[in-house]
DOMITI-178151 format. One record per residue: chain; residue in one letter; residue number from 1; x, y, z of N, C-alpha, C in turn. Coordinates in Angstrom, 1 decimal, m for minus. Example, Ala and Ser with C-alpha at 12.3 -4.5 7.8 and 13.67 -1.06 7.14 Angstrom:
BEGIN
<rec A, a, 1, <13.2, m5.7, 7.8>, <12.3, m4.5, 7.8>, <13.2, m3.3, 7.8>>,
<rec A, s, 2, <12.8, m2.2, 7.1>, <13.7, m1.1, 7.1>, <12.9, 0.0, 7.9>>,
end
This chain:
BEGIN
<rec A, l, 1, <114.2, 74.4, 137.3>, <114.9, 75.3, 137.1>, <115.8, 73.7, 136.4>>,
<rec A, a, 2, <116.3, 72.8, 137.0>, <117.1, 71.7, 136.9>, <116.6, 70.6, 135.3>>,
<rec A, q, 3, <114.9, 70.5, 135.6>, <114.6, 69.8, 134.5>, <114.7, 70.4, 133.4>>,
<rec A, a, 4, <114.8, 71.7, 133.4>, <113.9, 72.6, 131.7>, <116.2, 72.4, 131.3>>,
<rec A, m, 5, <116.5, 72.8, 132.3>, <118.1, 72.5, 131.3>, <118.5, 71.0, 130.8>>,
<rec A, e, 6, <118.3, 70.4, 131.7>, <118.3, 68.9, 131.2>, <116.9, 68.4, 130.1>>,
<rec A, e, 7, <116.3, 69.0, 129.9>, <115.4, 69.5, 128.2>, <116.2, 69.8, 127.3>>,
<rec A, q, 8, <116.5, 70.8, 127.7>, <117.4, 71.5, 126.8>, <118.8, 70.7, 126.5>>,
<rec A, t, 9, <119.4, 70.1, 127.3>, <120.4, 69.2, 126.9>, <120.1, 68.1, 126.6>>,
<rec A, q, 10, <119.2, 67.6, 126.2>, <118.1, 66.4, 125.3>, <118.3, 66.7, 124.5>>,
<rec A, s, 11, <117.9, 68.0, 124.3>, <117.5, 68.6, 122.7>, <118.5, 69.1, 122.0>>,
<rec A, m, 12, <119.6, 69.5, 123.1>, <120.6, 69.5, 121.8>, <121.2, 68.0, 121.7>>,
<rec A, n, 13, <121.7, 67.6, 122.0>, <122.4, 66.3, 121.9>, <121.2, 65.5, 120.7>>,
<rec A, e, 14, <120.3, 65.6, 120.7>, <119.3, 65.0, 119.1>, <119.6, 66.1, 118.3>>,
<rec A, v, 15, <120.0, 67.4, 118.0>, <120.1, 67.9, 117.2>, <121.3, 68.0, 116.2>>,
<rec A, l, 16, <122.3, 67.7, 117.6>, <123.7, 67.7, 117.1>, <123.8, 66.3, 116.3>>,
<rec A, d, 17, <123.0, 64.9, 117.5>, <122.5, 63.7, 116.0>, <122.4, 63.6, 114.6>>,
<rec A, n, 18, <121.6, 64.7, 114.8>, <121.3, 64.5, 113.4>, <121.5, 65.1, 112.2>>,
<rec A, a, 19, <122.4, 66.1, 112.8>, <123.3, 67.2, 112.6>, <124.8, 66.6, 111.9>>,
<rec A, r, 20, <124.9, 65.4, 112.7>, <126.1, 64.6, 112.1>, <126.3, 64.2, 111.2>>,
<rec A, d, 21, <124.8, 63.2, 111.5>, <124.0, 62.3, 110.3>, <124.0, 63.3, 108.5>>,
<rec A, l, 22, <123.5, 64.2, 109.1>, <123.3, 64.9, 108.1>, <124.8, 64.6, 107.2>>,
<rec A, i, 23, <125.5, 65.7, 107.3>, <126.9, 66.0, 107.6>, <128.1, 65.0, 106.5>>,
<rec A, v, 24, <127.5, 63.3, 107.4>, <128.5, 62.5, 107.2>, <128.1, 61.9, 106.2>>,
<rec A, r, 25, <126.4, 61.9, 105.6>, <125.7, 61.6, 104.4>, <125.7, 62.7, 103.2>>,
<rec A, d, 26, <126.4, 63.5, 103.3>, <125.9, 65.1, 102.7>, <127.8, 64.6, 101.7>>,
<rec A, g, 27, <127.3, 65.0, 99.9>, <128.6, 64.3, 98.8>, <129.3, 65.4, 98.7>>,
<rec A, r, 28, <128.9, 66.7, 99.1>, <129.3, 68.0, 98.8>, <130.4, 67.7, 100.2>>,
<rec A, a, 29, <129.9, 67.5, 101.4>, <131.0, 67.8, 102.7>, <131.8, 66.4, 102.8>>,
<rec A, i, 30, <131.7, 65.3, 101.9>, <132.7, 64.2, 101.3>, <133.7, 64.6, 100.5>>,
<rec A, e, 31, <133.5, 65.1, 99.8>, <134.5, 65.9, 98.7>, <135.2, 67.0, 99.7>>,
<rec A, f, 32, <134.5, 67.7, 99.9>, <135.9, 68.7, 100.4>, <136.5, 68.8, 101.5>>,
<rec A, l, 33, <135.8, 67.7, 102.6>, <136.8, 67.1, 104.0>, <137.3, 65.3, 103.3>>,
<rec A, g, 34, <137.0, 65.0, 103.2>, <137.5, 63.3, 102.7>, <136.8, 63.0, 103.5>>,
<rec A, e, 35, <136.9, 61.3, 103.6>, <136.3, 60.2, 104.8>, <137.6, 59.6, 105.5>>,
<rec A, p, 36, <137.0, 59.3, 106.2>, <135.9, 59.2, 107.2>, <136.0, 60.8, 107.5>>,
<rec A, i, 37, <134.6, 61.8, 108.0>, <133.8, 62.9, 108.9>, <133.6, 62.6, 109.7>>,
<rec A, e, 38, <134.6, 63.4, 110.6>, <133.9, 63.4, 112.0>, <133.5, 64.3, 112.4>>,
<rec A, v, 39, <132.4, 64.5, 113.3>, <131.9, 65.7, 114.1>, <132.4, 65.9, 115.5>>,
<rec A, g, 40, <132.4, 67.3, 115.9>, <132.9, 66.9, 117.3>, <132.5, 68.1, 118.1>>,
<rec A, s, 41, <132.5, 68.0, 119.2>, <131.5, 68.8, 120.0>, <131.0, 70.1, 120.1>>,
<rec A, p, 42, <129.5, 71.0, 120.3>, <129.5, 72.2, 119.9>, <131.2, 73.2, 120.4>>,
<rec A, f, 43, <131.7, 74.0, 119.8>, <132.8, 75.2, 120.9>, <132.3, 76.5, 121.2>>,
<rec A, s, 44, <130.6, 76.7, 120.4>, <129.5, 77.8, 120.0>, <128.1, 77.3, 120.2>>,
<rec A, q, 45, <127.5, 77.5, 121.4>, <126.2, 77.2, 121.5>, <124.9, 77.9, 122.2>>,
<rec A, s, 46, <124.2, 78.0, 122.1>, <123.1, 78.6, 122.5>, <121.7, 78.4, 122.3>>,
<rec A, s, 47, <120.4, 78.5, 123.1>, <119.5, 77.8, 123.1>, <118.3, 78.7, 124.1>>,
<rec A, s, 48, <117.7, 78.3, 123.3>, <116.1, 79.6, 124.4>, <114.9, 79.1, 124.2>>,
<rec A, s, 49, <114.0, 79.8, 125.1>, <112.9, 78.7, 124.9>, <111.6, 80.2, 125.1>>,
<rec A, v, 50, <110.8, 80.1, 124.7>, <109.6, 81.5, 124.4>, <108.2, 80.5, 124.7>>,
<rec A, s, 51, <107.5, 81.8, 125.5>, <106.2, 81.0, 125.4>, <105.3, 82.7, 125.3>>,
<rec A, v, 52, <104.3, 82.1, 124.6>, <103.6, 83.2, 124.0>, <102.7, 83.1, 124.2>>,
<rec A, n, 53, <101.1, 83.2, 124.8>, <100.1, 82.8, 124.7>, <99.9, 80.6, 125.2>>,
<rec A, g, 54, <100.9, 80.5, 126.4>, <100.5, 78.9, 126.6>, <101.2, 78.2, 126.0>>,
<rec A, k, 55, <101.8, 78.8, 124.2>, <102.4, 78.0, 123.5>, <103.6, 78.5, 123.6>>,
<rec A, t, 56, <104.4, 76.8, 123.7>, <106.3, 77.0, 123.8>, <107.0, 76.9, 122.6>>,
<rec A, s, 57, <108.0, 77.6, 122.5>, <109.0, 77.6, 121.3>, <110.3, 77.2, 121.7>>,
<rec A, s, 58, <111.3, 76.4, 120.8>, <112.5, 76.8, 121.6>, <113.5, 77.2, 120.5>>,
<rec A, s, 59, <115.0, 78.0, 120.3>, <115.4, 77.9, 119.2>, <116.9, 77.6, 120.1>>,
<rec A, i, 60, <117.3, 76.4, 119.2>, <119.0, 76.2, 119.1>, <120.0, 76.5, 117.7>>,
<rec A, q, 61, <121.1, 76.6, 118.2>, <122.6, 77.6, 117.7>, <123.4, 76.9, 118.3>>,
<rec A, a, 62, <124.5, 76.1, 117.5>, <125.7, 75.9, 117.7>, <126.0, 76.0, 116.3>>,
<rec A, s, 63, <127.7, 76.0, 117.1>, <129.1, 75.7, 115.8>, <130.0, 74.3, 116.1>>,
<rec A, v, 64, <129.9, 74.0, 115.6>, <130.6, 72.2, 115.9>, <132.1, 72.1, 114.4>>,
<rec A, e, 65, <133.1, 71.7, 115.1>, <134.4, 71.3, 114.3>, <133.6, 70.0, 113.4>>,
<rec A, v, 66, <134.6, 70.2, 112.0>, <133.9, 69.1, 111.5>, <135.5, 68.5, 110.7>>,
<rec A, r, 67, <135.9, 67.5, 110.8>, <136.9, 67.0, 110.6>, <137.1, 65.9, 109.0>>,
<rec A, g, 68, <137.6, 66.1, 108.7>, <138.1, 64.9, 107.5>, <138.9, 64.6, 107.3>>,
<rec A, s, 69, <139.7, 63.4, 105.9>, <141.5, 63.4, 105.5>, <141.8, 64.5, 104.8>>,
<rec A, r, 70, <140.9, 65.0, 104.1>, <141.6, 65.6, 103.6>, <141.4, 67.4, 104.0>>,
<rec A, g, 71, <140.4, 67.9, 104.8>, <140.5, 69.5, 105.7>, <139.6, 69.1, 106.6>>,
<rec A, n, 72, <139.6, 70.3, 107.1>, <138.4, 70.7, 108.5>, <137.5, 71.8, 107.9>>,
<rec A, g, 73, <136.5, 72.1, 109.1>, <135.6, 72.9, 109.0>, <135.0, 72.8, 109.7>>,
<rec A, v, 74, <134.1, 73.9, 109.7>, <133.1, 74.4, 111.1>, <131.7, 74.3, 110.5>>,
<rec A, a, 75, <131.0, 73.9, 111.0>, <129.2, 73.2, 110.5>, <128.4, 74.5, 111.6>>,
<rec A, t, 76, <127.4, 75.3, 110.8>, <126.5, 76.0, 111.8>, <125.5, 75.6, 111.9>>,
<rec A, i, 77, <124.8, 75.2, 113.2>, <123.5, 74.4, 113.1>, <122.2, 75.7, 114.0>>,
<rec A, s, 78, <121.1, 76.0, 113.3>, <120.1, 76.2, 113.6>, <118.9, 75.5, 114.0>>,
<rec A, a, 79, <118.6, 75.4, 114.7>, <117.1, 74.4, 114.9>, <116.6, 75.2, 115.6>>,
<rec A, t, 80, <114.8, 74.6, 115.8>, <113.1, 75.4, 115.7>, <112.8, 74.4, 116.3>>,
<rec A, d, 81, <112.2, 73.6, 117.6>, <111.8, 73.1, 118.2>, <111.8, 72.0, 118.0>>,
<rec A, g, 82, <113.3, 71.6, 118.3>, <114.3, 70.6, 118.0>, <114.4, 69.9, 116.2>>,
<rec A, q, 83, <114.1, 71.1, 115.7>, <113.9, 70.5, 113.5>, <115.0, 71.8, 113.3>>,
<rec A, i, 84, <116.3, 70.7, 112.6>, <117.0, 71.5, 111.7>, <116.3, 71.9, 111.0>>,
<rec A, q, 85, <116.7, 73.4, 110.8>, <116.6, 75.2, 109.9>, <117.3, 74.7, 108.8>>,
<rec A, t, 86, <118.7, 75.1, 109.7>, <119.7, 75.2, 108.3>, <121.3, 74.9, 109.2>>,
<rec A, l, 87, <121.8, 74.0, 108.1>, <122.8, 73.4, 108.3>, <124.0, 73.7, 107.3>>,
<rec A, n, 88, <125.3, 74.5, 107.8>, <126.1, 75.2, 106.8>, <127.1, 74.8, 107.4>>,
<rec A, l, 89, <128.2, 74.1, 106.1>, <129.7, 74.2, 106.7>, <130.8, 74.5, 105.9>>,
<rec A, n, 90, <131.4, 75.5, 106.7>, <132.8, 75.8, 106.2>, <133.9, 75.5, 105.9>>,
<rec A, v, 91, <134.1, 74.8, 104.7>, <135.8, 74.6, 104.6>, <136.4, 75.9, 104.0>>,
<rec A, a, 92, <137.8, 75.8, 104.1>, <138.4, 77.0, 103.9>, <137.9, 77.5, 102.9>>,
<rec A, g, 93, <136.7, 78.9, 103.7>, <135.9, 79.6, 103.3>, <135.4, 79.7, 102.3>>,
<rec A, r, 94, <134.6, 78.8, 101.6>, <133.6, 78.2, 100.8>, <132.5, 77.6, 101.9>>,
<rec A, n, 95, <131.1, 78.2, 101.5>, <129.7, 78.0, 102.5>, <129.4, 76.9, 101.5>>,
<rec A, i, 96, <129.0, 75.1, 102.7>, <128.3, 74.7, 101.5>, <127.3, 74.4, 102.6>>,
<rec A, p, 97, <125.8, 74.5, 102.2>, <124.3, 74.4, 102.9>, <124.5, 72.6, 103.0>>,
<rec A, i, 98, <124.4, 72.6, 103.6>, <123.7, 70.9, 103.8>, <122.2, 70.4, 104.2>>,
<rec A, d, 99, <121.7, 69.7, 103.0>, <120.3, 69.4, 102.7>, <120.1, 69.2, 104.0>>,
<rec A, t, 100, <118.5, 69.8, 104.8>, <118.3, 68.9, 105.5>, <116.5, 68.6, 105.7>>,
<rec A, i, 101, <117.4, 67.6, 104.2>, <115.6, 67.1, 104.4>, <116.0, 65.7, 104.8>>,
<rec A, p, 102, <115.5, 65.3, 105.5>, <115.4, 63.7, 105.4>, <115.8, 62.7, 105.2>>,
<rec A, s, 103, <115.0, 62.6, 104.0>, <114.7, 61.6, 102.3>, <114.9, 62.0, 101.5>>,
<rec A, a, 104, <115.7, 61.9, 99.8>, <115.3, 62.3, 98.7>, <113.8, 61.7, 98.2>>,
<rec A, s, 105, <113.0, 61.1, 98.9>, <112.4, 60.2, 98.5>, <111.2, 61.0, 99.5>>,
<rec A, a, 106, <109.9, 61.3, 98.3>, <109.2, 62.5, 99.2>, <107.6, 61.2, 99.2>>,
<rec A, d, 107, <107.8, 59.6, 99.5>, <107.4, 58.6, 100.0>, <107.7, 58.8, 101.8>>,
<rec A, s, 108, <108.2, 59.2, 102.1>, <109.2, 59.4, 103.3>, <108.7, 60.1, 104.3>>,
<rec A, w, 109, <107.6, 61.3, 103.5>, <106.8, 62.1, 104.4>, <105.5, 61.0, 104.7>>,
<rec A, t, 110, <105.0, 61.1, 105.8>, <103.7, 61.2, 106.4>, <102.5, 61.7, 106.1>>,
<rec A, s, 111, <102.9, 63.0, 106.0>, <102.3, 64.3, 105.8>, <103.3, 65.3, 105.0>>,
<rec A, s, 112, <102.9, 65.8, 104.8>, <103.7, 67.6, 104.0>, <105.0, 68.0, 105.1>>,
<rec A, p, 113, <106.3, 68.1, 104.3>, <106.9, 68.9, 104.5>, <106.5, 69.9, 105.8>>,
<rec A, p, 114, <107.4, 70.0, 107.0>, <107.2, 71.5, 107.7>, <107.5, 72.0, 106.3>>,
<rec A, p, 115, <106.8, 73.6, 106.5>, <106.2, 75.1, 106.0>, <108.2, 75.1, 105.9>>,
<rec A, s, 116, <109.4, 75.2, 106.6>, <110.5, 75.9, 107.2>, <111.5, 74.9, 105.8>>,
<rec A, q, 117, <110.5, 74.1, 105.2>, <111.6, 73.1, 104.6>, <110.9, 72.7, 102.9>>,
<rec A, s, 118, <111.6, 72.9, 102.5>, <111.1, 72.8, 101.2>, <111.8, 71.5, 99.9>>,
<rec A, f, 119, <111.3, 70.6, 99.2>, <111.9, 69.9, 98.3>, <113.0, 70.4, 97.9>>,
<rec A, a, 120, <113.7, 70.3, 96.4>, <114.9, 70.4, 95.9>, <114.3, 70.5, 94.2>>,
<rec A, g, 121, <113.9, 72.0, 94.2>, <113.9, 73.0, 93.4>, <112.9, 73.5, 92.8>>,
<rec A, s, 122, <112.2, 73.3, 94.3>, <110.6, 74.5, 95.2>, <111.6, 75.1, 95.8>>,
<rec A, k, 123, <110.6, 76.7, 96.1>, <110.9, 78.2, 96.8>, <110.4, 77.3, 97.9>>,
<rec A, s, 124, <111.3, 78.0, 99.3>, <110.6, 78.1, 101.1>, <109.5, 79.5, 100.9>>,
<rec A, k, 125, <108.5, 79.4, 101.5>, <107.2, 80.5, 100.9>, <107.8, 80.7, 102.7>>,
<rec A, r, 126, <109.1, 80.7, 103.8>, <108.9, 81.2, 104.7>, <109.5, 82.9, 104.4>>,
<rec A, s, 127, <108.7, 83.6, 105.1>, <108.7, 85.0, 105.5>, <109.3, 85.1, 107.1>>,
<rec A, d, 128, <109.9, 86.6, 106.9>, <110.3, 86.3, 108.5>, <110.5, 87.4, 109.1>>,
<rec A, g, 129, <108.8, 88.4, 107.9>, <109.0, 89.2, 108.5>, <107.7, 89.1, 109.9>>,
<rec A, l, 130, <107.7, 90.4, 110.6>, <107.2, 90.1, 112.1>, <105.8, 90.7, 111.6>>,
<rec A, g, 131, <105.5, 89.3, 112.3>, <104.1, 89.5, 112.4>, <103.2, 87.9, 111.4>>,
<rec A, k, 132, <104.7, 87.5, 110.3>, <103.9, 86.9, 109.9>, <103.9, 85.4, 110.3>>,
<rec A, n, 133, <103.0, 84.7, 109.5>, <102.6, 83.7, 110.4>, <103.4, 82.4, 109.2>>,
<rec A, s, 134, <104.8, 81.9, 109.5>, <105.4, 81.4, 108.8>, <105.2, 80.2, 109.1>>,
<rec A, r, 135, <104.6, 79.0, 109.6>, <104.5, 78.5, 109.8>, <102.8, 77.3, 109.6>>,
<rec A, g, 136, <102.4, 78.4, 109.2>, <101.1, 77.9, 108.7>, <99.8, 77.8, 109.9>>,
<rec A, d, 137, <100.0, 77.9, 110.8>, <99.3, 77.8, 112.5>, <98.5, 78.8, 112.6>>,
<rec A, d, 138, <97.8, 79.2, 112.5>, <97.1, 80.5, 112.8>, <97.0, 80.7, 114.5>>,
<rec A, n, 139, <97.4, 79.4, 115.2>, <97.5, 79.9, 117.2>, <98.7, 80.3, 117.1>>,
<rec A, i, 140, <99.4, 80.8, 116.5>, <101.8, 80.8, 116.5>, <101.3, 82.5, 116.3>>,
<rec A, i, 141, <101.5, 83.8, 117.2>, <101.7, 85.0, 116.8>, <103.6, 85.7, 116.5>>,
<rec A, d, 142, <104.0, 85.8, 116.0>, <106.0, 86.0, 116.0>, <105.3, 87.5, 116.5>>,
<rec A, v, 143, <106.6, 86.9, 117.8>, <107.3, 88.2, 118.9>, <108.3, 89.0, 118.2>>,
<rec A, e, 144, <108.6, 90.0, 118.0>, <110.6, 90.0, 118.0>, <110.4, 91.6, 119.2>>,
<rec A, f, 145, <111.5, 90.6, 119.9>, <112.3, 91.6, 120.8>, <113.3, 92.9, 120.5>>,
<rec A, v, 146, <113.2, 93.6, 121.0>, <114.1, 94.8, 120.5>, <115.0, 95.5, 121.7>>,
<rec A, d, 147, <116.2, 95.3, 121.9>, <116.7, 95.7, 123.2>, <117.1, 97.9, 122.6>>,
<rec A, k, 148, <116.5, 98.4, 123.5>, <117.1, 99.8, 122.8>, <118.1, 100.0, 123.8>>,
<rec A, k, 149, <119.4, 101.0, 123.8>, <119.9, 101.6, 124.6>, <119.9, 103.1, 124.5>>,
<rec A, v, 150, <119.1, 103.9, 125.7>, <118.6, 105.9, 126.3>, <119.5, 105.8, 126.3>>,
<rec A, s, 151, <120.3, 107.1, 126.2>, <121.5, 107.7, 126.5>, <120.7, 109.0, 127.0>>,
<rec A, k, 152, <121.1, 109.4, 128.2>, <120.3, 110.7, 128.7>, <121.0, 111.9, 129.3>>,
end
């Protein structure tokens, strides 16, 4: 249990570091917040890990305060298996999606980008439907757990 918690903490720290790098380099974040941009510690975070047929997947959600010389806001991060899927910055009621692609150059990819990400101008082919294999990996089965309250 202690080892699992240590791994979750390490994974959370890596995701937060990646999010910080993406935010401080984003032109829209700089425009709305001003420089320098400081990203605080998470004030809300959750993580989960699921193992299906021996394949483990982890998920992380976190919210952090972000401050700049002109204003402040809240960044919301969602990551799966250590990869940031969505990163949104809310400043004065404006939602600013932060680009999660590591580089603007297609040459930086040694293979094709993950299906959950898409290059500018292309549409993501991700599907959130139950039973749909959105990762293109035939060894993964999507599962949805639903809690039901039964009144007697």
